[in-house]
PLY file of the C-alpha trace (Angstrom):
ply
format ascii 1.0
element vertex 275
property float x
property float y
property float z
element edge 274
property int vertex1
property int vertex2
end_header
16.76 -13.24 6.63
14.15 -12.69 4.90
11.22 -15.21 4.73
9.76 -13.70 1.32
10.88 -11.04 -1.31
8.35 -9.17 -3.76
9.61 -7.68 -6.82
8.31 -5.14 -9.35
9.44 -2.96 -12.34
7.28 -0.10 -13.19
7.68 3.18 -15.43
6.99 6.44 -14.89
6.20 9.60 -17.70
5.67 13.18 -16.93
4.80 16.02 -19.98
6.57 19.74 -19.06
5.18 22.18 -21.17
5.19 26.40 -21.32
1.40 25.67 -19.00
3.18 23.95 -15.87
5.19 27.16 -14.95
8.37 27.26 -12.96
7.06 25.74 -9.47
8.56 22.40 -8.81
6.60 19.19 -9.97
6.75 16.30 -8.03
7.02 13.29 -10.53
7.81 10.27 -8.70
7.04 9.33 -5.24
8.84 6.02 -3.97
5.58 5.54 -1.08
3.49 5.01 -3.59
4.91 1.58 -4.64
4.61 0.41 -1.68
1.32 1.38 -0.36
-0.43 -1.62 -1.69
1.45 -3.60 0.33
0.88 -1.48 3.52
-1.91 -4.77 4.90
1.04 -6.92 5.07
3.09 -5.05 8.05
0.29 -6.66 10.50
2.22 -9.89 10.07
5.68 -9.06 8.42
8.65 -6.65 9.37
8.72 -5.00 5.54
12.54 -4.15 4.34
11.79 -2.00 1.80
14.46 -1.07 -1.71
13.93 1.27 -4.70
16.01 1.49 -7.41
15.85 4.42 -10.20
17.62 2.51 -12.99
16.70 4.91 -16.00
15.85 8.31 -15.97
15.83 10.62 -19.02
13.92 13.33 -21.27
12.99 14.06 -24.95
14.05 17.77 -25.29
12.20 19.44 -27.99
12.95 23.84 -27.85
11.90 25.43 -30.70
10.87 28.74 -29.20
14.86 29.24 -28.51
17.64 29.94 -31.36
18.95 27.16 -32.35
22.39 26.24 -30.68
24.47 24.51 -33.08
26.56 21.10 -31.70
30.18 22.31 -31.21
32.75 20.88 -33.43
34.67 17.79 -31.67
37.91 16.37 -32.95
39.56 13.36 -31.98
43.10 14.79 -31.41
41.36 17.36 -29.05
42.23 16.69 -25.37
38.92 16.14 -22.83
39.39 19.86 -21.45
39.14 21.12 -25.11
36.47 18.86 -26.00
34.66 20.58 -22.98
35.62 23.82 -23.48
34.13 23.59 -27.50
30.76 22.49 -25.24
30.68 25.27 -22.91
31.78 27.46 -25.83
28.23 26.59 -27.71
26.83 26.86 -24.24
27.75 30.54 -23.47
27.20 31.46 -26.78
23.22 30.35 -27.36
20.33 30.79 -25.07
18.92 27.97 -22.69
16.63 26.75 -20.18
17.50 25.15 -16.95
15.69 21.44 -15.78
16.64 21.37 -12.37
16.19 18.20 -10.06
15.08 18.13 -6.48
14.01 15.53 -3.75
12.44 15.46 -0.72
11.65 13.05 2.68
7.95 12.74 2.46
6.42 15.70 3.35
9.49 17.41 4.08
11.74 20.83 2.14
12.60 20.13 -1.11
16.68 19.98 -2.00
18.37 20.75 -5.19
20.48 17.66 -6.68
21.64 19.15 -9.92
20.42 21.34 -13.06
20.65 20.75 -16.38
20.89 23.35 -19.18
19.13 22.96 -22.45
19.03 23.92 -25.72
17.63 23.64 -29.28
19.55 21.48 -31.17
16.96 21.58 -34.10
15.19 18.65 -33.08
14.31 16.54 -30.50
16.98 15.30 -28.34
17.03 13.05 -25.60
19.04 13.34 -22.55
20.05 10.38 -19.99
19.67 12.42 -16.53
20.57 9.40 -14.41
24.37 10.04 -14.63
25.51 12.40 -13.95
22.84 14.70 -12.73
21.24 12.14 -9.86
23.82 9.56 -9.49
27.58 8.88 -10.66
26.83 5.16 -9.99
24.87 2.99 -12.49
21.33 2.95 -10.56
20.01 5.97 -8.26
19.18 4.27 -4.78
16.24 5.91 -3.23
14.52 5.70 0.26
10.74 4.27 0.21
10.25 7.85 1.86
12.13 9.59 -1.28
10.07 11.71 -3.51
11.64 13.47 -6.80
10.58 16.68 -8.38
12.16 19.27 -11.65
11.14 22.70 -12.02
12.23 24.81 -15.00
14.76 27.69 -14.03
15.25 31.03 -16.00
18.95 31.63 -16.65
17.86 34.80 -18.73
16.93 33.58 -21.50
13.13 32.92 -20.82
11.57 29.37 -19.64
9.68 27.32 -21.89
7.24 28.55 -24.91
5.05 27.56 -27.08
6.04 24.51 -29.03
8.78 23.65 -26.44
8.15 20.03 -24.13
10.43 17.99 -22.29
9.21 14.75 -22.13
10.46 12.86 -19.19
10.39 9.26 -18.83
11.96 6.68 -15.81
12.29 2.67 -15.12
12.42 1.85 -11.53
12.50 -0.91 -9.80
11.54 -1.90 -5.99
12.14 -5.35 -3.10
10.03 -6.44 -0.45
11.80 -8.19 1.95
8.86 -10.10 4.62
10.24 -11.15 8.02
7.50 -12.82 9.76
6.75 -11.22 13.11
5.85 -13.70 15.96
1.99 -13.92 16.06
1.19 -13.62 20.02
-3.04 -13.52 19.84
-5.45 -13.10 23.09
-7.96 -15.28 23.81
-11.21 -14.04 24.90
-13.22 -15.64 27.75
-14.32 -19.26 28.14
-17.80 -19.55 27.39
-19.88 -22.30 28.90
-22.38 -24.34 26.99
-24.65 -27.36 27.93
-26.50 -29.40 24.92
-28.81 -32.63 25.69
-28.04 -35.05 23.05
-30.79 -37.69 21.83
-30.82 -40.85 20.40
-33.16 -40.18 17.37
-31.06 -37.86 14.98
-27.79 -36.16 15.40
-27.52 -32.51 17.25
-25.46 -29.77 16.13
-24.04 -28.80 19.61
-21.43 -26.52 18.48
-21.55 -23.99 15.20
-18.33 -23.26 13.09
-16.15 -20.64 14.56
-13.38 -19.47 12.42
-11.67 -17.36 15.48
-11.90 -20.65 17.74
-8.82 -20.78 20.06
-10.35 -24.20 22.11
-13.14 -26.17 22.84
-13.70 -28.29 25.53
-16.42 -30.43 25.86
-17.27 -33.32 28.09
-19.94 -36.07 28.39
-22.29 -35.80 31.63
-24.74 -38.14 30.59
-25.00 -41.55 31.49
-24.94 -43.15 27.92
-21.73 -42.53 25.68
-21.87 -40.14 22.90
-20.37 -39.82 19.35
-19.24 -36.91 17.46
-18.40 -35.70 14.12
-18.07 -32.92 12.41
-21.08 -32.94 9.89
-24.61 -34.38 10.59
-23.44 -37.57 9.38
-22.37 -38.83 12.40
-23.56 -42.48 13.74
-23.23 -44.88 17.05
-20.21 -45.86 16.17
-18.63 -43.68 13.88
-16.32 -40.34 15.19
-14.86 -39.80 18.43
-16.60 -41.80 21.27
-16.77 -39.95 24.80
-17.43 -42.07 27.69
-20.61 -41.80 29.87
-20.49 -39.91 33.34
-17.65 -37.60 32.49
-15.60 -39.82 31.57
-15.07 -38.97 27.95
-13.75 -35.69 27.01
-12.32 -33.23 23.70
-9.81 -30.76 24.03
-9.59 -29.29 20.93
-7.55 -26.31 19.66
-7.31 -26.67 15.74
-10.93 -27.89 14.69
-12.93 -23.98 13.50
-15.88 -25.95 11.61
-19.51 -27.35 13.12
-19.59 -30.27 15.76
-22.73 -32.64 16.06
-23.02 -35.41 18.19
-25.54 -38.72 18.84
-26.32 -40.58 21.98
-25.95 -44.53 22.26
-28.81 -46.08 23.56
-30.36 -43.55 25.49
-30.18 -39.28 26.15
-27.29 -37.79 27.18
-25.81 -34.20 27.11
-22.44 -32.35 26.75
-20.65 -29.58 28.32
-17.84 -27.75 28.61
-16.30 -24.27 26.82
-15.31 -22.64 24.24
-12.93 -19.15 23.85
-12.39 -17.53 20.64
-9.34 -15.27 19.78
-10.35 -11.66 20.41
0 1
1 2
2 3
3 4
4 5
5 6
6 7
7 8
8 9
9 10
10 11
11 12
12 13
13 14
14 15
15 16
16 17
17 18
18 19
19 20
20 21
21 22
22 23
23 24
24 25
25 26
26 27
27 28
28 29
29 30
30 31
31 32
32 33
33 34
34 35
35 36
36 37
37 38
38 39
39 40
40 41
41 42
42 43
43 44
44 45
45 46
46 47
47 48
48 49
49 50
50 51
51 52
52 53
53 54
54 55
55 56
56 57
57 58
58 59
59 60
60 61
61 62
62 63
63 64
64 65
65 66
66 67
67 68
68 69
69 70
70 71
71 72
72 73
73 74
74 75
75 76
76 77
77 78
78 79
79 80
80 81
81 82
82 83
83 84
84 85
85 86
86 87
87 88
88 89
89 90
90 91
91 92
92 93
93 94
94 95
95 96
96 97
97 98
98 99
99 100
100 101
101 102
102 103
103 104
104 105
105 106
106 107
107 108
108 109
109 110
110 111
111 112
112 113
113 114
114 115
115 116
116 117
117 118
118 119
119 120
120 121
121 122
122 123
123 124
124 125
125 126
126 127
127 128
128 129
129 130
130 131
131 132
132 133
133 134
134 135
135 136
136 137
137 138
138 139
139 140
140 141
141 142
142 143
143 144
144 145
145 146
146 147
147 148
148 149
149 150
150 151
151 152
152 153
153 154
154 155
155 156
156 157
157 158
158 159
159 160
160 161
161 162
162 163
163 164
164 165
165 166
166 167
167 168
168 169
169 170
170 171
171 172
172 173
173 174
174 175
175 176
176 177
177 178
178 179
179 180
180 181
181 182
182 183
183 184
184 185
185 186
186 187
187 188
188 189
189 190
190 191
191 192
192 193
193 194
194 195
195 196
196 197
197 198
198 199
199 200
200 201
201 202
202 203
203 204
204 205
205 206
206 207
207 208
208 209
209 210
210 211
211 212
212 213
213 214
214 215
215 216
216 217
217 218
218 219
219 220
220 221
221 222
222 223
223 224
224 225
225 226
226 227
227 228
228 229
229 230
230 231
231 232
232 233
233 234
234 235
235 236
236 237
237 238
238 239
239 240
240 241
241 242
242 243
243 244
244 245
245 246
246 247
247 248
248 249
249 250
250 251
251 252
252 253
253 254
254 255
255 256
256 257
257 258
258 259
259 260
260 261
261 262
262 263
263 264
264 265
265 266
266 267
267 268
268 269
269 270
270 271
271 272
272 273
273 274
């Protein structure tokens, strides 16, 4: 079970014209969406999910001979309707829009090809169904890339004034599963600080990476400890003299101050930090 989940939605757009030629053009790289969360992999196992929810194109091909819409009647069977559409497709020029996919830097694979004709005006065509999937949305892997290319079926490619404006909507999720944190502790370094009665003395500076601190009152008089210079006799942590007072601390990372009670004393100990 994931400890946390991040979800985001985005869009992508690309306009294809004659200047783009017939090479494969990458239009979507799933890895780009997850890249901003790479730093989380230090502390979490990342479960990545990617959903292409919509993908369409606004088609305008004025350089091609205009193709009429087929005559479709209610009494026609499904086969007759398909035959009427194919008859128009074969009788008038068309250009192909091919969809490709690959994993990371692998080889592009062909998914499907749409045949496009000039319908006398800009026409919007959905591509997710049936060219990319038969389901309501297209599932993609975190390393998937999608591309398109223009195919010449003998009638030419995109000409002057032609364009295909592509637009897609996608959503992605990140499941965050916390990793066990194993931290290495470095060497324990010794210290010894003389403590006076006149004014508080800072015997440890702040250490955000502190793993553990040991402090012993090795002097002949009591010592009082606190986390700032306001420490005074009778307040804070009491360390008895002659090794009778000890501090073992694994959570305090701030500075530590001390003042002696009745005469000079000395604090000795060890401090270790996370490596």
